[in-house]
N, C-alpha and C positions, 0 to 999 in steps of 0.2 A: 504493500500500500504506500509506503513512504516514497519509493522510487516513482511510482505513478503520480503521486501528488506533486512531487518536485518537478516532474516533467510537465504536468498540466499547468503549474504555475509559470514555468519558463515559457511555455507555448503562449499562454494568455498575455504575459508581459510583452512578448515579442509582437503579438498581434496588436496589442494596445499601443505600443510604441509606434509601429508602422502606420496605424490608423491616424494617430496624432500627427505624425510626420507628414502624411498626405494632406492633412487639414491646414498645416501651418506653412507650407511652402513646397518647393520641389521635393518630390518623394525621395526618401532615402531608406534603405533597408537597415535592419538592426545590425547585420554583419558589416555593412559599409560604415555605419556609425561607429561600431567597435573599432574598425581599422583606423578611422580618423581620430578617435579618442586616443588610441594607443600611440599613434604617430605624434599627436600633439603633446603627449607626456614625455616622449623620448625621440625628438626629431633626430634624424640620422640613423634610426634603427634599420636593421637589414630586413629584407623581405622574409628571409628564413626565420628570423626572430618573431616577426608578426604572425607568420603561419603557425609557429609552435605555440605562441601565447594564446592564439584563438582556436587552436586545434582544427585548422583548415588545411586541406591538401594544398601543396604549393601551386599546382596548376589552377585550382579554383581561386586562390589569392591573386595570381597573375591576371586572370580575367577581370577580377574585381578592381585591381589596381589600374588595368588598362582603362576601364570605365571611369574611374576617379581621375585619372590623368586627362582623359578626353574632356571631362567636365571642368577641367582647370582647377581641381582641388588638391591634387598631389603631384609632386615631381619626383622622378627617380634620378639619382646621381650615382656615378661610379664611386666606389669606395676608394679612398686615397691610397691605400696600400695593397688592396686585394682586388684585382680586376674581375674576379668571379662574383663579387658581392655588389649588390645594388642597395643603396641607402634611400630612405624615404623621407620626404620633407613636405610640409604643408605649404600651400601657396597663400598669399594674402586673401584670396577669395574664399579660402577654406575657413578662415578665422570666424566669420559670423556663422557659418554652418556648424562649427564646433560649439559655439555659444548656444545655438538653437538646439542642438542635440542634448547639451547639458540641461537646458531648461525643460525639454520634453522628458528627459530621464527623471528630473526632480518632480515634475507633475505626476508622471506615471507611478513613481515610488510613493508619493503622498496618497494617491488614490488607492494603490494596492494595500497600503498599511493603514488606511482609514479605520478608525475604531480601536486601534491599539494604543495603549498608553506609551509614553516614551520609554518606560522601563520594559514593557513587553516588546517593543520594537528592538531595543538594545539586546534583549535576551534572545529574540529570534535571530538577529544577525550574528550574535556570538555563537549560537548553536550551529547555524549554517557554516560559519567559518571553521568551527571545530570538526564538523562532518567533512568539509572539504579537505582540511588538513589531514584528517585520518585517512581519507581515500588517497590523497597525494602521497603520503608516506607508504601506504600499501603498494600503490602503483610504482613508486620509485624502487621499492624492494623487488617487485616483479621484474622491472627493467634491469636492475643490477644482477639478478639471478640469471636472466636470459643472456646477458653479456657482461660477465664479471671483469673483463679486461677494460671496460669503459671506452673502447675504441668506437663503438657505434655512436655513442652520445657525442664524442668529439667530432666525428665526421659529419654530424647533422648540423653543425653550426654554420656551414657555408651557405651561400645563396644570396 
């Protein structure tokens, strides 16, 4: 039941965000928004890092970045020391879009958590962080067991 409930909440949050995004300007998907937010927090991040952070297949990310570049929101630059790596940067046109995304996120979060006291909100978030951390530790243990040399993880950093 827990997994289904978390999945349903995530699906409804995504749909609510996308509906709100369509109402307030040019439509942007939740995935595109996540890419823009991550780039805004760490400009110069590599495509591979964004793909790993968002658990997106690199080819899917490339298509999404192509669209964001066409829309004038993201620029790709060659890495200064590694020609295999492309770094990602926001354009000036992206700054108001990021602001809009943050406002929509805040509105959706407030609506989703309506009726919860501040203490209950904090407890819910703390609980979800703990669940996420527990699963991340488990997943890292599985990855380490599958490749005890650590070579696979090191090779995954290019891109």
